[in-house]
C-alpha positions in Angstrom: -18.8 9.9 30.3 -21.6 10.5 27.7 -19.1 12.3 25.5 -16.7 9.3 25.5 -19.6 7.0 24.7 -20.8 9.3 21.8 -17.2 9.4 20.4 -16.8 5.6 20.6 -20.2 5.2 18.9 -19.3 7.6 16.1 -15.9 5.9 15.6 -17.6 2.5 15.4 -20.3 3.7 13.0 -17.6 5.3 10.7 -15.6 2.1 10.7 -18.6 0.0 9.9 -19.6 2.4 7.1 -16.1 2.3 5.6 -16.1 -1.5 5.8 -19.5 -1.6 4.1 -18.2 0.7 1.3 -15.5 -1.8 0.6 -17.9 -4.7 0.1 -18.2 -5.6 -3.6 -15.9 -6.2 -6.6 -12.9 -4.1 -7.4 -10.6 -3.8 -10.4 -7.1 -2.7 -9.3 -3.9 -1.8 -11.1 -0.6 -1.0 -9.5 3.1 -1.2 -9.5 5.8 -2.4 -7.1 8.7 -0.3 -8.3 9.7 -0.1 -11.9 9.9 -3.8 -12.7 6.6 -5.2 -11.4 3.1 -4.5 -12.7 0.1 -5.9 -10.8 -3.5 -6.3 -11.9 -6.1 -7.7 -9.5 -9.8 -8.4 -9.5 -10.9 -8.4 -5.9 -14.2 -9.3 -4.2 -14.9 -8.4 -0.6 -18.0 -10.0 0.8 -20.1 -8.7 3.7 -19.6 -11.9 5.6 -15.8 -11.0 6.0 -14.5 -13.3 3.2 -12.5 -12.2 0.1 -11.6 -13.8 -3.2 -8.9 -12.3 -5.5 -7.4 -13.1 -8.9 -4.0 -11.5 -9.4 -1.8 -11.2 -12.4 1.8 -10.1 -12.0 4.2 -9.1 -14.7 7.9 -9.0 -13.6 10.5 -7.9 -16.0 13.7 -6.2 -16.9 16.3 -6.3 -19.7 17.1 -10.0 -18.8 13.6 -11.3 -19.4 10.0 -11.4 -18.1 7.9 -13.6 -15.8 4.2 -13.6 -15.7 2.3 -15.2 -12.8 -1.4 -15.7 -12.0 -2.6 -16.3 -8.5 -5.9 -17.1 -6.8 -6.3 -15.9 -3.2 -9.0 -16.6 -0.6 -9.3 -15.6 3.0 -11.0 -13.3 5.5 -10.7 -9.5 5.7 -11.4 -6.5 8.0 -11.0 -2.8 7.6 -9.3 -0.9 10.3 -9.1 2.9 9.8 -7.6 3.2 6.3 -6.0 -0.3 6.4 -7.3 -3.5 4.8 -6.2 -6.5 6.8 -6.4 -9.7 4.9 -5.7 -13.1 6.4 -4.9 -15.4 3.4 -6.2 -18.9 3.9 -5.3 -20.2 0.4 -3.0 -18.9 -2.3 -2.6 -20.8 -5.4 -0.2 -20.0 -8.3 -2.4 -21.0 -11.3 0.0 -20.0 -14.1 3.7 -19.2 -14.4 5.3 -18.1 -17.7 9.0 -17.2 -18.3 9.5 -15.2 -21.5 6.2 -16.5 -22.7 6.9 -20.2 -22.0 4.7 -22.0 -19.5 6.9 -23.4 -16.7 4.1 -24.2 -14.2 4.8 -27.9 -14.3 8.6 -27.8 -14.3 10.5 -28.4 -11.0 11.2 -24.7 -10.6 7.6 -23.9 -11.4 6.3 -26.3 -8.8 8.7 -25.0 -6.2 7.7 -21.4 -7.0 4.0 -22.4 -6.7 4.7 -23.8 -3.3 6.9 -20.9 -2.1 5.5 -17.8 -3.7 2.5 -17.3 -1.4 4.8 -17.3 1.6 7.2 -14.9 -0.1 4.4 -12.5 -0.9 2.6 -12.6 2.4 5.1 -13.9 5.0 4.8 -16.8 7.3 1.6 -15.5 9.0 -0.3 -15.1 5.7 -1.5 -11.6 6.8 -1.5 -8.7 4.5 -2.0 -5.1 5.6 -2.6 -2.5 2.9 -3.0 1.2 3.6 -5.7 2.7 1.4 -7.4 6.1 0.9 -10.9 6.4 -0.5 -11.0 9.1 -3.2 -14.7 8.5 -4.1 -17.3 6.0 -3.1 -16.3 3.8 -6.1 -12.6 4.4 -6.0 -9.6 4.0 -3.6 -5.9 4.3 -3.8 -3.3 2.0 -2.4 -1.0 4.4 -0.6 1.2 2.4 1.7 4.4 0.5 1.4 6.2 0.0 -1.9 3.0 -0.9 -3.9 1.1 2.0 -5.4 -2.2 1.6 -7.2 -5.7 2.5 -7.9 -8.9 0.4 -7.5 -12.2 1.1 -9.1 -15.5 -0.6 -8.3 -16.2 -3.3 -10.9 
């Protein structure tokens, strides 16, 4: 019984230490396949809230789209998985081949639909990570691969 309690306590402490190590600001760069580059500035607060600014560049031989998003919500860290519950996601800028289309009909529709397309109907994002140093982690799960460094 004592052994089980000690193991649970050690697991709880390790999880709390890992969550504490994520608190702060992070500069992240990644890719989602060959056509999508992602750059984010992320802030994880000790009170369980997060704030992110994300820039996406999507392109191929037919053209390019650039999007900027602001995200807010709550977060937790399960073993090696950041769970984010997105409360608000706002598309702040949308460019097509360098031209601002944010206020066009398609821009407004994309602004309304993009957060749901990115995070699904529940607004929950689960990202598998691996700390490589106290000030650095890698995004290692799913189709997105990236590196984040403490800002």
